[in-house]
N, C-alpha and C positions, 0 to 999 in steps of 0.2 A: 505493499500500498505507499503509496506517494506519504509527503509529508510538506511536499510543495504547497505554500499559502497561495489560494486559487483569489486575482483580485474582483470584488464584486461589481457588476453592470451597472450602470444607472439605467436602473430600469422602473419605464412606466406606471403610474398606479394602473391605469387598466391594459395591462398586458395581454397581445393577442398570442398564447402558446400553443403548441402543437408539440404531442407524446408520439413517438414514434418506437412502437416493438411488433419487430416480424418474428417472433420466437412463438414453442408452443404454449398452450394455457396453464400448463406451474408458471413457466418467466414471464407471463402476461402480469398472471395475478399479484408476483411480488413487483410489480409497477405501482399499484394501487397506490401505495403508498405516498407517492412520487405525488402521486397524484390530489392526494388529502391534505398532504402541506403544500401544495402550489394553492389552493383554493383558503387556507388558515393564513397564509401569506398574504395573498392579492386577493383578498373578496370578491371584489370589481372585475378580474381578468375576464376574459374568453379564452377559455381552454376545452380541449381540443386531443382526438387523441384519432392516430391512423394505425389499422392492426389489420390482421388475416381477416379474410373474412370465416373461415372456419371456426375463431375463435371470440367473434364478433360479443357472443351474447353474455361475456363474461363484463359485459363493460354497458349492455345496454341497462337503461334506466341508473345508473349513476350517480348520485345526490352533486356530484360534485365536477360532472362533465358537462358541459353545453352541446359539444356534438359526436358521434362515433363516424368516423368512415370505414370504409374494409375495402382491399382491394382482393383479387383472386387468383391464386395462380393455376396454373396450365389444370392442374394433378387434379384440383380441386373443383373444375367448374360444373355446373348443372348439366343435366343430364340432354342431351340433344345439343347444348354449347358450342361452336367454334370456339378455337384456340386463337384465332384474329375476335374473335368477337369479344372474348375474356379482354385482348390488349387493348381492344379499340375504348372496354369501361373503361381502365386503365389510365387510356390518356385523356379521357375527361372525367376522370375526378382527378387526372393533373390539375388541368387547365382552372376547374372550378377552386381548387384548392390554392393556388397561385391567386385567383382573384378574392382570396378570404385575406392575403395581405398579414402573414403571420409575421409575428416580431419573433419570437422563438419557435426553431424548429431543434427540439430536444430528441438523443438518439438514444432512447431506456433501455440499452442495457449494457454488461460487463465488457468493459476490452473497448479494443477498436473494432466497428463494426462494417467494413466497407459497404456489405451489401441496405445497409438504414442508411447508408450517409448517399448510394443512389438513388433511396428511393425519396428523400429529404433531398436533393441539387437544384431539384427542376422547379420545388414547389416552393422557391422563391423566397422563403427568409431573411429578414434582415439578416439575422444569428442563429448559427446549426450551434448548440454546446452538444458534445460530445466528448468522450476518450478518443485519447490520442495514444500510440507507444512510437519508441523509437525507429525511424529508417521504414514506415507500411506507405506504402503507395497511398497515392492520395487523400494521407491526415492532412494537408493541408489546405484543402475545401475548409474544415473543423475551424472557422473564427474564434471560436470559444469554446478553447482546445484544455482538458481538464487531463493530465498525465494519470494514467491509468497504476501503475506499479503495479503490485503483483495482486490484490486482493483477499491473499490469505488471510486466514483465522479468520474470515467476514462471512457472513451471511450475502445470501444473492440481494436480498435489500437493501444489509446494510452497505453493498455495494456501490450501488446504483445509486443511492439516494445521495452520494458524492457529488454527483452530476449539476444538484442543487447549489452545490456552492457561490458559484458564479451567482446566480439569482436571491443570495443572499440570507436562503437557505440552511441552515446545520444544526445538529443534534442528533439526538437518537429519533430513525421513524416511528412512522407513528403506526397505527394496527390496521391490514389491508382489510377493507369490507365491498360485498358483494350486495346488491338487490336483485333479490330473487322477484320473478313475477307473481305476484302475491294469487294470478289466475289459476297458471298451471299447478301452483303449489295445493289451493282449491282443490283442484281435478284430481290431485294424485292423492289425496287424502279424504275425497268421496268415495273412492274407490276400494278402499281399506275395508277387507273384513267386520267383522261383529267380533271374533275375538281379538281383533286385537285393540280393541274401543277398553281406554282406560291404560292402556299398559305404556312402558318405556318402549319407546323402539329407537333399534339398534342399527347405524346404517353399516351392509357390509360391497365393500366394492371387489369386486374379484380379477378385475383384470390390470393386467403391468406389463408395459411398454417389452419391456427388460428382461431375460429370464430369471435371471437371476434376484428377480420380486417379485415373481409369481410363489403362490402359495397353493397347497394343493387341495382340490376339494374336499378331498376325505378328510381334510381336519375343521376347515371351516365348518361343515356340518355337523361333525364333533364339535369343535368352539360352540359355536348356536344350540346344539341341546340343550349341554351344560350351563353357557348363560341365561337359558330359560328357566330351567330347574330351579336354580340358584336366584333370579331374578323375575322370573316373568314374561320375562320381553318378548317382544313382536322384534319381526330382523325384518329391515329395504332392503331389499336386493341388486346392486345397482351391475355392471356390466359395458365392456363394449359393446356393442349391437354389432353380427357379423358371421359370419361361419370364418373360421381359420384359417383360411387357405385364401379368403382373398386377397390380391395382391396390392389394392389401394387401398384397401380399411380393414383388417383383417382384427376379426371380434371374436367374441367369447359367449358366442349364444350356447356353441355345447356344454361348454364348461356352466353355465345360467341356468340350463335346462337340467344338469344331472343334481346338483345342489336344490330347485327344485323339488324336483322327483321326493329325489331323500327327504327332506322337511315337509312338505307336502303345505298347503294353505292358511293353517291355522298358525302354523309355527312364524312363514314368511309369502311377503306378497314381491311376486317379483314385478323392477320396474323400470319397463324396456325405454332407453330413454334415447331416443334415436335422432335426439338435437342437445346444444350442447343450454341451454334454457333448462331443458325437462329435469336435467342433472344437478343445478344450481336450486332447482326447486324442489328435486325430493330430496335433497342434503339438506333442505333449513328446515325439514320434518322431523329430524335424528335427533335425540337426545346425545346421540354419542355415535362415532362413527370408529370402522376398523377397516383399515387400507392398507396398502401396501403404496411407498414412493412413489407419486404422480402426482396427474392434473388436478383427478379427484382429492386429493389429500391437501392440495392446495385452497381448491375451493372452499371443503368443508371447514378449515382454519378461520380464511374470510369470512364463513358462513360463522364465525365464533365457534364450534362446534368440540366435544372434549375427543381427542383423537388415539386409536390406540394405532401406529402406524410400522408396519415391514419395511425395513429398509434392508436391500440386498448391499449391492459395491457403489451404492451411492454415499455422497460424500454427506455424513448428518450434519457438518457443524452450516457446512453453506444450506443445503439444502431441507432443513428441519423445518414441521408447522410455524407458519412465525402469528407470534403474538397471540397464543390461544393454548389452553392446557394439553400436555400431551405426552405423552410417553414413548416415546424411540427405542424398539426391539432390534438390534442388527449383532450377528454370531460374527467370530471371527473368520468364517471360513467365509461373510457376505454374501450371504447365502439364505434366502428366509428359506429356503423348504427344510432349510436347520435348523428351525424358532419352530419346538412344540406350542403345543393348545395349553399346555399350562403355565407357559409364561406368558401367554395373550392374556391367560386369566387374574395373575397376577396383576402384571399392567393395569389393566382394566376397575380393577379394584382399587386399583392410587388414585386413579380418575378424580374428578372435585364430583361429593356426592348427587346425585340426581333432583330436582325438586320431587316434593310433596304430590302429589294429586289429588284432586278434588278439594 
């Protein structure tokens, strides 16, 4: 981490700020404290965000944002849409953003990000704020540079928060918060069986992109049965929809089906979430969440859900749940298949007590 003192810009009272984040869901959630801090420091500012279309729902309805813009990658285009159509829409979006005349474009990610910079440069912002690194080609286009250093020992939230120093914002980052869709949440709640009434709802998210983060179905089954016996809990099941052999969006329909069949509808309610907004709404209903490291974990943290999280090869210092009650399990082998059910039950028992029902 660099200790170089950063000059503070002469920021207008009502700046127009665009935060750009290209990466996945968890990375975007870690950008939310930046947005909250910008709103607190500049309550009259116009604050917008530019993100990928597949994670736009993370920012939908966020009270600290005036606008959310999304571009689509060619591989995420809608059925029947051509690649040329995708890039034509991006050109139109670029022209629109140029007309917005932003004062600052903030490249909201760790280290020097040439792809985010390529998004920012055509937008015509007066200043581009971003991390720089020595001898990186194109870094000179960042006219408000923040030397990156290493970022070692910092959470992703803390690391990227340093980008706000030129805008006069320092200190510990706030919590990341989300705005779940109330209509979707009510629809999921209405679909719960009578057997779930008055019981604590525990979210189980069984998907993980990294093989080292995948916990076996049989242990989820045993865990749910034992938690039900001990706490009379009902479970909401979340997973990445789709077939495991889908080359674009591999999913865990088979894994979810086996888990649902083993536990039955009185114990578990499957929540098939085709849209990210549905996942956010479903997790918002949970009293606690058990999951592996990944986007769903960061969403649950931003919803202030207590979490038991299973970590494989991921760095827990960098990626643990931010600003919520959590217990993190990681074995020396850094593979979640080595975590047994007893360890998860013990971690669950250490979470803050559930509110009294009734």
